[in-house]
Each structure stands twice: as structure tokens, then as C-alpha cells.
DSSP file (Angstrom, degrees, kcal/mol; ACC not computed):
  #  RESIDUE AA STRUCTURE BP1 BP2  ACC     N-H-->O    O-->H-N    N-H-->O    O-->H-N    TCO  KAPPA ALPHA  PHI   PSI    X-CA   Y-CA   Z-CA
    1    1 A M              0   0    0      0, 0.0    19,-0.0     0, 0.0     0, 0.0   0.000 360.0 360.0 360.0 122.1   19.6    8.4   49.0
    2    2 A P        +     0   0    0      0, 0.0     2,-0.3     0, 0.0    18,-0.1  -0.298 360.0 159.5 -62.9 149.4   21.6   11.7   49.3
    3    3 A G        +     0   0    0     16,-0.2     2,-0.3    17,-0.0    41,-0.0  -0.978   7.0 143.6-162.1 168.3   21.1   14.2   46.5
    4    4 A G        -     0   0    0     -2,-0.3     2,-0.3     0, 0.0    15,-0.0  -0.973  47.9 -52.9 176.1-167.7   21.4   17.8   45.7
    5    5 A W        -     0   0    0     -2,-0.3     2,-0.3    10,-0.0    -2,-0.0  -0.698  45.2-121.9 -97.3 144.3   22.3   20.3   43.0
    6    6 A M        -     0   0    0     -2,-0.3     2,-0.1     1,-0.1     3,-0.1  -0.614  27.1-124.5 -80.3 142.9   25.5   20.3   40.9
    7    7 A K    >   -     0   0    0     -2,-0.3     3,-2.4     1,-0.2     8,-0.1  -0.447  47.7 -70.8 -79.7 161.3   27.6   23.4   41.0
    8    8 A R  T 3  S+     0   0    0      1,-0.3    -1,-0.2    -2,-0.1     3,-0.1  -0.303 120.8   1.4 -55.3 129.6   28.5   25.2   37.8
    9    9 A A  T 3  S+     0   0    0      1,-0.2     2,-0.4    -3,-0.1    -1,-0.3   0.572  97.2 140.3  66.6  13.2   31.0   23.2   35.8
   10   10 A E    <   -     0   0    0     -3,-2.4    -1,-0.2     1,-0.0    -4,-0.1  -0.704  52.4-124.9 -86.2 135.5   30.9   20.4   38.4
   11   11 A L     >  -     0   0    0     -2,-0.4     4,-2.4    -3,-0.1     5,-0.2  -0.467  22.5-114.1 -75.5 151.4   30.9   16.8   37.0
   12   12 A P  H  > S+     0   0    0      0, 0.0     4,-2.4     0, 0.0     5,-0.2   0.888 115.5  49.0 -55.0 -44.0   28.1   14.5   38.2
   13   13 A E  H  > S+     0   0    0      2,-0.2     4,-2.4     1,-0.2     5,-0.2   0.887 111.0  50.4 -65.7 -37.4   30.5   12.2   40.1
   14   14 A A  H  > S+     0   0    0      2,-0.2     4,-2.3     1,-0.2    -1,-0.2   0.908 111.8  48.0 -65.5 -41.3   32.1   15.1   41.9
   15   15 A A  H  X S+     0   0    0     -4,-2.4     4,-2.9     2,-0.2     5,-0.2   0.901 110.8  51.5 -64.9 -40.4   28.7   16.5   42.9
   16   16 A A  H  X S+     0   0    0     -4,-2.4     4,-2.5    -5,-0.2    -2,-0.2   0.911 110.6  48.0 -64.0 -42.7   27.6   13.0   44.1
   17   17 A R  H  X S+     0   0    0     -4,-2.4     4,-2.3     2,-0.2    -2,-0.2   0.926 113.8  47.5 -62.0 -44.8   30.8   12.7   46.2
   18   18 A R  H  X S+     0   0    0     -4,-2.3     4,-2.7     2,-0.2    -2,-0.2   0.938 114.3  45.4 -63.3 -48.3   30.3   16.2   47.7
   19   19 A E  H  X S+     0   0    0     -4,-2.9     4,-2.6     1,-0.2     5,-0.3   0.896 111.6  52.9 -64.0 -40.5   26.6   15.7   48.5
   20   20 A L  H  X>S+     0   0    0     -4,-2.5     4,-2.0    -5,-0.2     6,-0.7   0.927 113.0  43.9 -60.5 -44.7   27.3   12.2   50.0
   21   21 A E  H  X5S+     0   0    0     -4,-2.3     4,-1.7     3,-0.2    -2,-0.2   0.919 114.8  49.0 -67.3 -42.6   29.9   13.7   52.3
   22   22 A E  H  <5S+     0   0    0     -4,-2.7    -2,-0.2     1,-0.2    -1,-0.2   0.891 120.5  35.7 -61.8 -40.0   27.8   16.7   53.2
   23   23 A E  H  <5S+     0   0    0     -4,-2.6    36,-1.1    -5,-0.2    39,-0.4   0.683 135.0  18.5 -94.3 -19.2   24.7   14.6   54.0
   24   24 A T  H  <5S-     0   0    0     -4,-2.0    -3,-0.2    -5,-0.3    -2,-0.2   0.595  88.7-126.1-123.7 -18.9   26.2   11.5   55.5
   25   25 A G     << +     0   0    0     -4,-1.7     2,-0.3    -5,-0.6    -4,-0.2   0.435  67.7 130.9  82.8  -1.1   29.7   12.4   56.6
   26   26 A S        -     0   0    0     -6,-0.7     2,-0.5    30,-0.1    -1,-0.3  -0.687  45.6-155.5 -90.7 138.2   31.0    9.4   54.6
   27   27 A V        -     0   0    0     -2,-0.3     2,-0.3    -3,-0.1    -9,-0.1  -0.959  14.3-158.2-110.1 124.8   33.9    9.8   52.2
   28   28 A V        -     0   0    0     -2,-0.5    23,-0.1     1,-0.1     3,-0.1  -0.763  19.8-167.1-105.9 150.4   34.0    7.2   49.4
   29   29 A T  S    S+     0   0    0     21,-0.5     2,-0.5    -2,-0.3    -1,-0.1   0.672  79.2  51.1-102.6 -25.1   36.9    6.0   47.3
   30   30 A R  E     +A   50   0A   0     20,-0.5    20,-1.9     2,-0.0     2,-0.3  -0.961  62.2 152.8-120.5 122.8   35.0    4.1   44.7
   31   31 A M  E     -A   49   0A   0     -2,-0.5     2,-0.4    18,-0.2    18,-0.2  -0.994  18.9-164.9-145.2 141.2   32.0    5.6   42.8
   32   32 A S  E     -A   48   0A   0     16,-2.7    16,-2.8    -2,-0.3     2,-0.4  -0.978  26.6-118.1-128.5 141.0   30.6    4.9   39.4
   33   33 A Y  E     +A   47   0A   0     -2,-0.4    14,-0.3    14,-0.2     3,-0.1  -0.630  34.3 179.1 -72.9 130.7   28.2    6.8   37.3
   34   34 A Y  E     -     0   0A   0     12,-3.2     2,-0.3    -2,-0.4    13,-0.2   0.884  45.9 -43.3-103.8 -59.0   25.1    4.6   36.8
   35   35 A F  E     -A   46   0A   0     11,-1.4    11,-3.2     2,-0.0     2,-0.5  -0.986  44.1-107.1-165.6 170.5   22.5    6.4   34.7
   36   36 A L  E     -A   45   0A   0     -2,-0.3     2,-0.5     9,-0.2     9,-0.2  -0.941  28.8-164.4-109.4 127.9   20.6    9.5   34.0
   37   37 A F  E     -A   44   0A   0      7,-3.1     7,-3.5    -2,-0.5     2,-0.7  -0.958  10.1-146.2-115.2 127.4   16.9    9.7   35.0
   38   38 A R  E     -A   43   0A   0     -2,-0.5     5,-0.2     5,-0.2     2,-0.0  -0.836  19.9-173.5 -97.2 112.8   14.7   12.4   33.6
   39   39 A G        -     0   0    0      3,-3.3     5,-0.0    -2,-0.7    -1,-0.0  -0.092  48.0 -77.2 -85.6-167.5   12.0   13.5   36.1
   40   40 A F  S    S-     0   0    0      1,-0.2     3,-0.1    -2,-0.0    -2,-0.0   0.907 122.8  -7.5 -61.5 -42.4    9.2   15.9   35.4
   41   41 A S  S    S+     0   0    0      1,-0.1     2,-0.4     0, 0.0    -1,-0.2   0.262 125.5  67.5-138.4  11.2   11.4   19.0   35.6
   42   42 A T        -     0   0    0      2,-0.0    -3,-3.3    -5,-0.0     2,-0.5  -0.992  65.1-135.1-139.7 142.4   14.8   17.7   36.7
   43   43 A L  E     -A   38   0A   0     -2,-0.4     2,-0.6    -5,-0.2    -5,-0.2  -0.847  22.9-155.8 -92.1 130.9   17.6   15.5   35.4
   44   44 A H  E     -A   37   0A   0     -7,-3.5    -7,-3.1    -2,-0.5     2,-0.6  -0.938   3.0-156.6-112.2 115.7   18.8   13.1   38.1
   45   45 A H  E     -A   36   0A   0     -2,-0.6     2,-0.5    -9,-0.2    -9,-0.2  -0.825  16.5-154.7 -88.8 119.8   22.4   11.8   37.7
   46   46 A V  E     -A   35   0A   0    -11,-3.2   -12,-3.2    -2,-0.6   -11,-1.4  -0.855  14.9-180.0-104.7 126.5   22.5    8.5   39.6
   47   47 A C  E     -A   33   0A   0     -2,-0.5     2,-0.5   -14,-0.3   -14,-0.2  -0.876  19.4-140.5-120.8 154.9   25.8    7.2   40.9
   48   48 A V  E     -A   32   0A   0    -16,-2.8   -16,-2.7    -2,-0.3     2,-0.4  -0.968  22.4-174.7-116.7 131.1   26.7    4.0   42.9
   49   49 A A  E     -A   31   0A   0     -2,-0.5     2,-0.7   -18,-0.2   -18,-0.2  -0.943  24.0-135.7-127.2 146.7   29.2    4.2   45.7
   50   50 A K  E     -A   30   0A   0    -20,-1.9   -20,-0.5    -2,-0.4   -21,-0.5  -0.903  28.3-141.2 -99.1 117.0   30.8    1.6   48.0
   51   51 A L        -     0   0    0     -2,-0.7   -23,-0.1   -23,-0.1     4,-0.0  -0.480  23.4-102.9 -77.5 147.5   30.8    2.9   51.5
   52   52 A P    >   -     0   0    0      0, 0.0     3,-1.8     0, 0.0    -1,-0.1  -0.316  29.7-114.2 -65.3 154.4   33.8    2.3   53.8
   53   53 A A  T 3  S+     0   0    0      1,-0.3    -2,-0.1     0, 0.0     0, 0.0   0.789 116.4  52.5 -60.5 -29.0   33.4   -0.5   56.4
   54   54 A D  T 3  S+     0   0    0      2,-0.0    -1,-0.3     0, 0.0    -3,-0.0   0.120  77.3 148.6 -96.2  21.8   33.6    2.1   59.2
   55   55 A A    <   -     0   0    0     -3,-1.8     2,-0.1     1,-0.1   -29,-0.1  -0.313  36.8-143.0 -58.9 135.1   30.9    4.3   57.8
   56   56 A A        -     0   0    0      1,-0.2     3,-0.1   -32,-0.1   -30,-0.1  -0.239  33.2 -66.3 -90.3-179.6   29.0    6.1   60.6
   57   57 A E        -     0   0    0      1,-0.1    -1,-0.2    -2,-0.1     6,-0.1  -0.372  66.4 -93.9 -63.5 147.7   25.4    7.0   61.0
   58   58 A P        -     0   0    0      0, 0.0   -34,-0.2     0, 0.0     2,-0.2  -0.143  39.2-139.7 -62.6 160.9   24.1    9.6   58.4
   59   59 A L    >>  +     0   0    0    -36,-1.1     4,-1.1    -3,-0.1     3,-1.0  -0.586  53.4   0.3-111.6 174.6   24.1   13.3   59.2
   60   60 A N  H >> S-     0   0    0      1,-0.2     4,-0.7     2,-0.2     3,-0.6  -0.021 124.9  -8.4  52.3-137.7   21.7   16.2   58.6
   61   61 A E  H 3> S+     0   0    0      1,-0.2     4,-0.6     2,-0.2     3,-0.3   0.756 128.7  65.2 -69.4 -23.2   18.5   15.6   56.7
   62   62 A I  H X4 S+     0   0    0     -3,-1.0     3,-0.9   -39,-0.4    -1,-0.2   0.889  99.2  52.7 -65.3 -38.0   19.4   12.0   55.8
   63   63 A S  H << S+     0   0    0     -4,-1.1    -1,-0.2    -3,-0.6    -2,-0.2   0.771 106.9  54.1 -68.6 -23.3   19.3   11.0   59.4
   64   64 A R  H 3<        0   0    0     -4,-0.7    -1,-0.2    -3,-0.3    -2,-0.2   0.594 360.0 360.0 -85.2 -10.9   15.8   12.5   59.7
   65   65 A C    <<        0   0    0     -3,-0.9    -1,-0.2    -4,-0.6    -2,-0.1   0.494 360.0 360.0 -70.8 360.0   14.5   10.4   56.8
């Protein structure tokens, strides 16, 4: 699952879209905020996205997972 840090004043869904594109190369049109998960020292905003049918193989660190 792609993840990363939100930029200052960035909304969770915008950050999720940006991180998804940076880490997988996929651009999504539909994304929904799902829930907030509190880790030991980090808040995790979880979103659900529908990938396009022509989504390619992931890029960067996601492909190495």
C-alpha cells in the first residue's frame, strides 16, 4: 500500500492521490477517505481508490516490496 507524508495544508485525499501516482504511476479518478488509524507515533489517513483498468506495474519502492 503506497503511503507517505502530507505536505503542509494538503488534504488527506490529495496526499493519497499524489503518493499513489508517485509510487505506482497510476492516476485514479475515484478515491474515498476511509478512516484514520492511530499508530504508535503517527496518524495514518487511509483512503480507498479504484485503479483504472489499464493500470501498469508499480514503480519505485512499491515494485520492490
